[in-house]
C-alpha positions as CSV (number, residue, x, y, z in Angstrom):
1,X,56.8,-20.9,229.6
2,X,59.3,-19.0,227.5
3,X,57.4,-15.8,226.8
4,X,55.8,-13.5,229.4
5,X,52.0,-13.0,228.8
6,X,50.8,-9.5,228.1
7,X,48.7,-8.5,231.0
8,X,47.7,-5.4,232.9
9,X,47.8,-5.7,236.6
10,X,45.2,-4.1,238.9
11,X,47.7,-1.4,239.8
12,X,48.5,-0.7,236.1
13,X,44.8,-0.5,235.3
14,X,44.2,1.9,238.1
15,X,47.1,4.1,237.0
16,X,45.9,4.0,233.3
17,X,42.4,4.9,234.5
18,X,43.7,7.9,236.4
19,X,45.9,9.0,233.5
20,X,42.8,8.8,231.2
21,X,40.7,10.8,233.6
22,X,43.3,13.5,234.0
23,X,43.8,13.9,230.3
24,X,40.1,13.7,229.5
25,X,39.3,16.5,232.1
26,X,42.2,18.7,230.9
27,X,41.1,18.2,227.3
28,X,37.5,19.2,228.1
29,X,38.7,22.3,229.9
30,X,41.0,23.3,227.0
31,X,38.1,22.8,224.6
32,X,35.9,25.0,226.7
33,X,38.5,27.8,226.8
34,X,39.1,27.5,223.1
35,X,35.5,28.6,222.6
36,X,35.9,31.5,225.0
37,X,39.1,33.0,223.7
38,X,39.1,35.6,220.9
39,X,42.9,35.9,220.4
40,X,43.8,33.6,217.5
41,X,47.4,32.9,218.8
42,X,46.0,31.8,222.1
43,X,43.2,29.9,220.5
44,X,45.7,28.0,218.3
45,X,47.8,27.2,221.4
46,X,44.8,25.9,223.4
47,X,43.7,23.8,220.4
48,X,47.2,22.2,220.4
49,X,46.9,21.5,224.1
50,X,43.5,20.0,223.6
51,X,44.8,17.7,220.8
52,X,47.7,16.6,223.0
53,X,45.3,15.5,225.7
54,X,43.1,13.8,223.2
55,X,46.1,11.9,221.9
56,X,47.1,10.8,225.4
57,X,43.5,9.5,226.0
58,X,43.7,7.5,222.8
59,X,47.0,6.0,223.9
60,X,45.5,4.9,227.2
61,X,42.6,3.3,225.4
62,X,45.0,1.5,223.0
63,X,46.9,0.1,225.9
64,X,43.8,-1.1,227.6
65,X,42.6,-2.7,224.4
66,X,45.9,-4.5,223.9
67,X,46.8,-2.6,220.8
68,X,50.2,-1.3,221.9
69,X,53.8,-1.8,221.0
70,X,55.9,-3.7,223.5
């Protein structure tokens, strides 16, 4: 066999699952505080943080679905 198959090991899956959970939880918390804050500058910053965590979750899902760049 000349090419290595694209697989996710059990350890990799566990790590990706943990990363997803951390980012999902942090995103939920950021979204919550975004609704609580009245200062627009802080609200914009928290929105950016929430978007960052959302993007990280989407990357984890893409890797699990096999839609990632090697």
